[in-house]
PLY file of the C-alpha trace (Angstrom):
ply
format ascii 1.0
element vertex 303
property float x
property float y
property float z
element edge 302
property int vertex1
property int vertex2
end_header
-1.11 -15.43 24.54
1.16 -14.73 21.56
4.12 -12.51 22.45
3.63 -9.81 19.83
6.07 -6.89 19.68
5.86 -3.58 17.80
7.53 -3.75 14.40
10.90 -2.00 14.38
12.81 -0.77 11.37
15.82 -2.81 12.46
13.79 -5.97 11.81
13.32 -5.23 8.12
15.71 -7.92 6.88
14.13 -10.57 9.13
10.60 -9.83 7.99
11.57 -9.38 4.34
12.63 -13.03 4.42
8.94 -13.88 4.74
7.40 -11.03 2.78
9.51 -10.99 -0.39
8.46 -14.34 -1.79
6.71 -15.10 -5.05
3.17 -15.18 -3.62
0.96 -12.26 -4.63
-0.33 -10.36 -1.62
-1.95 -7.03 -0.94
-0.08 -3.82 -0.18
-0.64 -4.28 3.56
2.16 -6.87 3.50
4.76 -4.35 2.37
7.27 -3.93 5.18
7.18 -0.19 4.60
3.42 -0.09 5.05
3.64 -2.30 8.13
6.14 0.09 9.65
4.47 3.32 8.58
0.75 2.79 9.19
-1.20 2.31 12.40
-0.01 0.15 15.28
1.50 -3.02 13.88
2.84 -5.88 15.96
4.48 -9.10 14.86
6.34 -12.21 15.90
7.88 -15.28 14.30
6.06 -18.50 15.17
6.81 -21.91 13.64
8.62 -20.31 10.69
5.70 -17.95 10.04
5.45 -14.20 10.37
2.35 -13.57 12.48
0.84 -10.08 12.57
-1.49 -8.28 14.98
-2.72 -4.97 13.58
-4.75 -2.11 15.03
-6.69 0.29 12.79
-9.70 2.48 13.44
-10.20 1.05 16.93
-10.27 -2.53 15.63
-7.72 -5.28 16.16
-7.20 -7.84 13.40
-4.89 -10.70 12.49
-3.64 -10.53 8.88
-3.31 -14.03 7.45
0.09 -15.44 8.56
2.97 -15.50 6.08
5.26 -18.50 5.84
5.63 -22.05 4.61
4.45 -25.26 6.21
1.49 -26.29 8.35
-0.84 -23.37 9.04
-2.99 -25.10 11.65
-0.75 -24.56 14.70
-0.43 -20.90 13.74
-4.17 -20.42 13.22
-4.92 -22.30 16.45
-2.60 -19.89 18.25
-4.34 -16.87 16.69
-7.79 -18.13 17.70
-6.57 -18.78 21.24
-4.85 -15.39 21.40
-8.07 -13.56 20.49
-9.98 -15.44 23.19
-7.35 -14.66 25.81
-7.45 -10.98 24.87
-11.24 -10.96 24.95
-11.55 -9.71 21.37
-13.26 -11.00 18.25
-11.09 -13.21 16.07
-10.97 -11.41 12.72
-8.46 -12.77 10.18
-7.91 -10.39 7.28
-6.16 -10.23 3.90
-7.43 -13.60 2.74
-7.10 -14.73 -0.85
-8.96 -17.70 -2.32
-6.33 -20.20 -1.17
-6.39 -18.85 2.39
-10.19 -19.07 2.49
-10.02 -22.66 1.29
-7.44 -23.46 3.99
-9.65 -22.01 6.73
-12.73 -23.84 5.44
-10.81 -27.12 5.30
-9.20 -26.79 8.73
-12.21 -25.27 10.50
-15.35 -26.35 8.61
-18.32 -24.13 9.39
-16.45 -22.11 12.05
-15.89 -18.88 10.09
-17.99 -16.33 8.26
-16.31 -14.85 5.18
-16.74 -11.41 3.66
-14.92 -9.93 0.66
-14.28 -6.19 0.82
-14.24 -4.62 -2.66
-13.10 -1.29 -1.21
-9.82 -2.89 -0.13
-8.96 -4.68 -3.41
-5.58 -3.61 -4.79
-5.30 -2.33 -8.37
-2.44 -4.04 -10.20
-1.11 -2.58 -13.45
1.32 -3.82 -16.08
4.35 -1.54 -15.64
4.71 -1.21 -19.42
1.17 0.14 -19.72
1.85 2.94 -17.25
5.36 3.63 -18.56
4.32 3.77 -22.24
0.59 4.66 -22.16
0.08 2.70 -25.39
-2.90 2.57 -27.74
-6.25 4.30 -27.96
-7.37 3.46 -24.42
-4.59 5.62 -22.97
-5.15 8.54 -25.34
-6.70 10.74 -22.63
-3.78 10.04 -20.29
-1.32 10.98 -23.02
-3.33 14.17 -23.57
-3.05 15.04 -19.87
0.71 14.52 -20.02
1.00 16.60 -23.17
-1.03 19.40 -21.61
1.35 19.40 -18.65
4.39 19.52 -20.96
2.88 22.48 -22.79
2.18 24.37 -19.55
5.52 23.46 -17.96
8.03 22.93 -20.79
11.01 23.16 -18.44
9.79 20.67 -15.82
12.20 18.15 -14.35
11.98 15.05 -12.20
14.50 14.27 -9.47
14.93 11.17 -7.33
14.14 11.78 -3.67
17.40 12.46 -1.85
18.84 14.25 1.12
19.32 17.25 -1.17
15.58 17.77 -1.69
14.01 15.97 1.28
13.47 19.10 3.39
11.79 20.88 0.50
9.59 17.82 -0.07
8.60 17.86 3.61
7.59 21.50 3.31
5.51 20.78 0.20
3.79 17.79 1.82
2.88 19.69 4.96
1.58 22.61 2.88
-0.47 20.18 0.80
-2.15 18.68 3.88
-2.72 22.10 5.44
-4.51 23.27 2.29
-6.67 20.11 2.21
-7.64 20.58 5.86
-8.57 24.21 5.21
-10.70 23.20 2.21
-12.49 20.55 4.27
-12.30 21.06 8.06
-14.14 17.75 8.57
-11.38 15.78 6.85
-9.04 13.59 8.84
-5.59 13.21 7.31
-3.75 12.57 10.58
-2.87 8.91 9.97
-1.84 9.47 6.36
0.09 12.63 7.17
1.93 10.83 9.97
2.77 7.92 7.66
4.18 10.02 4.83
6.26 12.17 7.18
7.61 8.99 8.75
8.38 7.63 5.28
10.33 10.76 4.37
12.31 10.50 7.60
13.22 6.83 7.13
13.09 6.34 3.34
16.71 5.20 3.15
16.42 2.57 5.89
13.15 1.37 4.35
14.78 1.25 0.90
12.00 3.34 -0.58
12.21 5.16 -3.89
10.78 8.59 -4.52
10.47 10.94 -7.44
10.00 14.71 -7.18
8.26 16.70 -9.92
9.76 20.17 -10.24
9.15 23.35 -12.20
12.02 25.75 -11.65
12.39 25.73 -7.84
8.82 24.70 -7.02
7.73 21.15 -6.24
4.54 20.29 -8.13
4.24 16.70 -6.94
5.95 13.75 -5.28
5.54 9.99 -5.29
7.10 7.21 -3.18
7.01 3.43 -3.01
8.87 0.21 -2.27
9.18 -3.32 -3.58
6.32 -5.64 -2.61
7.44 -8.90 -4.23
10.10 -10.05 -6.72
7.92 -8.81 -9.60
5.61 -6.20 -8.03
6.32 -2.68 -6.82
3.98 -0.84 -4.45
3.16 2.83 -5.09
2.48 4.03 -1.55
2.23 7.81 -1.78
1.41 10.18 -4.61
0.65 13.86 -4.01
0.42 16.81 -6.39
-1.14 20.24 -6.43
-4.70 19.94 -7.68
-4.57 23.17 -9.67
-1.67 21.92 -11.80
-3.29 20.25 -14.80
-1.72 16.91 -15.59
0.58 16.79 -12.56
-0.76 13.45 -11.33
-0.68 11.97 -14.83
2.89 13.03 -15.51
4.35 11.92 -12.18
2.62 8.53 -12.54
4.11 8.21 -16.04
7.60 9.38 -15.01
7.78 7.17 -11.92
6.69 4.11 -13.91
9.49 4.74 -16.40
11.98 5.38 -13.61
11.09 2.12 -11.86
11.17 0.09 -15.08
14.70 1.25 -15.75
15.91 0.81 -12.17
14.24 -2.57 -11.54
14.11 -4.63 -14.78
12.57 -7.53 -12.83
9.41 -5.56 -11.95
6.39 -6.51 -14.07
3.56 -4.98 -12.08
2.76 -1.82 -10.14
0.39 -2.07 -7.17
-1.43 1.24 -6.83
-3.28 0.02 -3.74
-6.99 0.27 -2.94
-9.66 2.91 -3.54
-11.20 2.78 -0.02
-14.66 2.98 -1.57
-14.08 6.63 -2.57
-15.97 7.11 -5.82
-13.58 9.62 -7.40
-10.56 7.52 -6.50
-12.17 4.39 -7.91
-12.93 6.13 -11.19
-9.36 7.46 -11.41
-7.85 4.01 -10.81
-10.18 2.28 -13.26
-9.27 4.78 -15.97
-5.73 3.41 -15.91
-7.10 -0.05 -16.85
-5.68 -2.42 -14.21
-4.20 -5.70 -15.37
-5.99 -7.42 -12.47
-7.07 -6.90 -8.88
-5.78 -8.46 -5.67
-8.99 -9.55 -4.01
-8.98 -9.49 -0.23
-11.47 -11.00 2.19
-11.70 -11.48 5.92
-12.94 -14.24 8.20
-14.75 -13.95 11.50
-15.44 -16.75 13.97
-19.13 -17.70 13.92
-19.25 -17.75 17.72
-18.14 -14.11 18.00
-20.25 -11.02 17.56
-19.26 -9.32 14.33
-19.85 -6.36 12.09
-18.69 -5.59 8.56
0 1
1 2
2 3
3 4
4 5
5 6
6 7
7 8
8 9
9 10
10 11
11 12
12 13
13 14
14 15
15 16
16 17
17 18
18 19
19 20
20 21
21 22
22 23
23 24
24 25
25 26
26 27
27 28
28 29
29 30
30 31
31 32
32 33
33 34
34 35
35 36
36 37
37 38
38 39
39 40
40 41
41 42
42 43
43 44
44 45
45 46
46 47
47 48
48 49
49 50
50 51
51 52
52 53
53 54
54 55
55 56
56 57
57 58
58 59
59 60
60 61
61 62
62 63
63 64
64 65
65 66
66 67
67 68
68 69
69 70
70 71
71 72
72 73
73 74
74 75
75 76
76 77
77 78
78 79
79 80
80 81
81 82
82 83
83 84
84 85
85 86
86 87
87 88
88 89
89 90
90 91
91 92
92 93
93 94
94 95
95 96
96 97
97 98
98 99
99 100
100 101
101 102
102 103
103 104
104 105
105 106
106 107
107 108
108 109
109 110
110 111
111 112
112 113
113 114
114 115
115 116
116 117
117 118
118 119
119 120
120 121
121 122
122 123
123 124
124 125
125 126
126 127
127 128
128 129
129 130
130 131
131 132
132 133
133 134
134 135
135 136
136 137
137 138
138 139
139 140
140 141
141 142
142 143
143 144
144 145
145 146
146 147
147 148
148 149
149 150
150 151
151 152
152 153
153 154
154 155
155 156
156 157
157 158
158 159
159 160
160 161
161 162
162 163
163 164
164 165
165 166
166 167
167 168
168 169
169 170
170 171
171 172
172 173
173 174
174 175
175 176
176 177
177 178
178 179
179 180
180 181
181 182
182 183
183 184
184 185
185 186
186 187
187 188
188 189
189 190
190 191
191 192
192 193
193 194
194 195
195 196
196 197
197 198
198 199
199 200
200 201
201 202
202 203
203 204
204 205
205 206
206 207
207 208
208 209
209 210
210 211
211 212
212 213
213 214
214 215
215 216
216 217
217 218
218 219
219 220
220 221
221 222
222 223
223 224
224 225
225 226
226 227
227 228
228 229
229 230
230 231
231 232
232 233
233 234
234 235
235 236
236 237
237 238
238 239
239 240
240 241
241 242
242 243
243 244
244 245
245 246
246 247
247 248
248 249
249 250
250 251
251 252
252 253
253 254
254 255
255 256
256 257
257 258
258 259
259 260
260 261
261 262
262 263
263 264
264 265
265 266
266 267
267 268
268 269
269 270
270 271
271 272
272 273
273 274
274 275
275 276
276 277
277 278
278 279
279 280
280 281
281 282
282 283
283 284
284 285
285 286
286 287
287 288
288 289
289 290
290 291
291 292
292 293
293 294
294 295
295 296
296 297
297 298
298 299
299 300
300 301
301 302
């Protein structure tokens, strides 16, 4: 059985060695996301970072990250699942990973691509400049916000405003839960509060949208690859017209100035939520990070 251990923040530098390469991956490979969401376990095996993740009462093995021969690593994952008595589900597969599995284990895996989990990737210049006719509506939203709040400011997240941000976030979730008592924001609420507590150690950036002394919105993220930045959290008051549009615009400009090497912004998946999908598509993604999963034929499975 593989000796997995819970991911600790002190291991960031070790794991970043594997994660911050030039291969495009989904947002689930951000160290910040690994640390903040769910129950994540990892180990280093044959110069690979091997993950064992637990979400929604399911245990999965994200495709291992590292260079060299994948077969010993994949053999170990298959054996580990059998020893634990669980289905062997390998997630976060791109086309190359699928080809590797088909070559190494012909006919042994079922494959399924999950559109709801595809990441939306945007050219940073598109979101920072909102150029051309296709972004006219977004520019209108921003202009409406500027008209309604001519004295607005944006501030980087810091120790000076962190407590006020925490208060705003918790008020935001409380209002959402009151609007819809059936909603379940526990995992997300836990993750964002954890992010605010450890944003410095995780080397996350945040931007706070202010009008006078009131916070209208916040956004946070971290670097995903040498050229891609992951936008992990974005919250604003729904009754403030244009708040989401303006904080998206301002954060894109802030990141472009701070990180000249960044070409793309990963705004993560839509989870199959219709309104969220429409909102993400209206920003015209440059491309999508397609993600699939594999399941051993001999195991029982469900999508």
